[in-house]
Each structure stands twice: as structure tokens, then as C-alpha cells.
C-alpha positions in Angstrom: 29.9 93.1 124.3 30.0 92.7 128.1 32.3 94.7 130.4 34.3 91.5 131.0 34.9 91.1 127.2 35.9 94.7 126.8 38.3 94.4 129.7 39.8 91.3 128.1 40.2 93.1 124.7 41.7 96.1 126.5 44.3 93.9 128.3 45.0 92.0 125.1 45.5 95.3 123.2 47.7 96.7 126.1 49.8 93.5 126.1 50.3 93.7 122.3 51.2 97.4 122.6 53.7 96.6 125.4 55.2 93.7 123.4 55.5 95.9 120.3 57.1 98.7 122.4 59.6 96.2 124.0 60.4 94.8 120.5 61.0 98.2 119.1 63.0 99.2 122.1 65.3 96.1 121.7 65.7 97.0 118.0 66.6 100.6 118.8 68.9 99.4 121.6 70.6 97.0 119.2 71.0 99.8 116.5 72.3 102.2 119.1 74.9 99.7 120.3 75.9 99.0 116.7 76.3 102.7 116.0 78.3 103.1 119.3 80.6 100.3 118.1 81.0 102.0 114.7 81.7 105.3 116.4 84.4 103.8 118.7 86.0 102.1 115.7 85.9 105.4 113.8 87.5 107.2 116.7 90.3 104.6 116.9 90.9 105.0 113.1 90.9 108.8 113.6 93.5 108.5 116.4 95.7 106.3 114.2 95.3 108.6 111.2 96.1 111.7 113.3 99.3 110.0 114.6 100.4 109.1 111.1 99.6 112.6 109.9 101.7 114.1 112.7 104.6 111.8 111.8 104.4 112.8 108.2 104.2 116.5 109.1 107.2 116.1 111.3 109.1 114.3 108.5 108.1 117.0 106.0 109.0 119.9 108.3 112.3 118.2 109.1 113.1 117.7 105.4 112.1 121.3 104.7 113.9 122.9 107.6 117.1 120.9 107.5 117.4 119.6 103.9 121.1 118.7 104.5 119.9 115.8 106.7 117.8 114.3 103.9 119.7 111.2 102.6 119.2 112.0 99.0 120.5 115.5 99.4 123.5 114.2 101.3 124.3 111.9 98.4 123.8 114.7 95.9 126.3 116.9 97.9 128.8 114.1 98.0 128.5 113.6 94.2 128.8 117.4 93.7 132.1 117.5 95.7 133.5 114.6 93.6 132.4 116.3 90.4 134.0 119.6 91.5 137.2 117.7 92.3 137.1 116.0 88.9 136.5 119.3 87.2 139.5 120.9 89.0 141.7 117.9 88.0 140.6 118.3 84.4 141.3 122.1 84.5 144.8 121.4 86.0 145.4 118.8 83.3 144.4 121.2 80.6 146.7 123.8 82.0 149.6 121.4 82.0 148.9 120.3 78.4 148.7 123.9 77.2 152.0 124.8 78.9 153.7 121.7 77.5 152.6 122.3 73.9 154.8 125.4 73.2 157.9 123.6 74.5 157.1 120.6 72.3 156.7 123.0 69.4 160.0 124.7 70.2 161.7 121.3 70.3 160.2 120.4 66.9 161.3 123.6 65.3 164.9 123.3 66.7 165.2 119.9 65.0 164.3 121.3 61.5 
């Protein structure tokens, strides 16, 4: 092989090496950009999830610290007040019935 042929083989090999390097570099660059895109999307999802988590924590702490403000607890308290009023009315009614029975018994015994 002559020096000229060796030089041509060397340049050809260098060109193939450079082409291979550039191709690999483009593939790595593409992979890097895809990973960067995925990372940005993951960061955005994380931000959204953190905000939702903070909202839920605030709601939970509000419900725990001020249970009277929870709608269901308000409704339960209203029902409790109504039930207590009904119980008081029933107790008053029972007292009136118990006090009226002896008079009715006296009235019945007077007629005999």
C-alpha cells in the first residue's frame, strides 16, 4: 500500500469516526432534550400536587381546629337542639299527664 492509499484510508476512517460521533451526539442530544421535557413536566405535576396537598392540609386542619364550622357538624348540632327540645316537650307532657291522672281517679271515685 502506498502512502497515498494509507492517507486515503486514514481520512476515510476519520470521516466515518466523525460521522459516527456526530450521529451519537445527535442521539444523545435528542435523549437529553426528551429527558429535560419529562423533567419539566414532572416538575409541573409536582407543583400542582403540592398545591392540592396544601389545600387538603388546610381543609383538614380547619376541620380539625374548628369543627363547628364543618357543614355536617352544624347540621348535627341543629338536629341535636331540635331533639333536645322534643325531649323537653315530651317530659313536660308526661308531667302533665301524671298530674292529671290522680284528679281523674278522684273524679271517678266520687261518682261511685
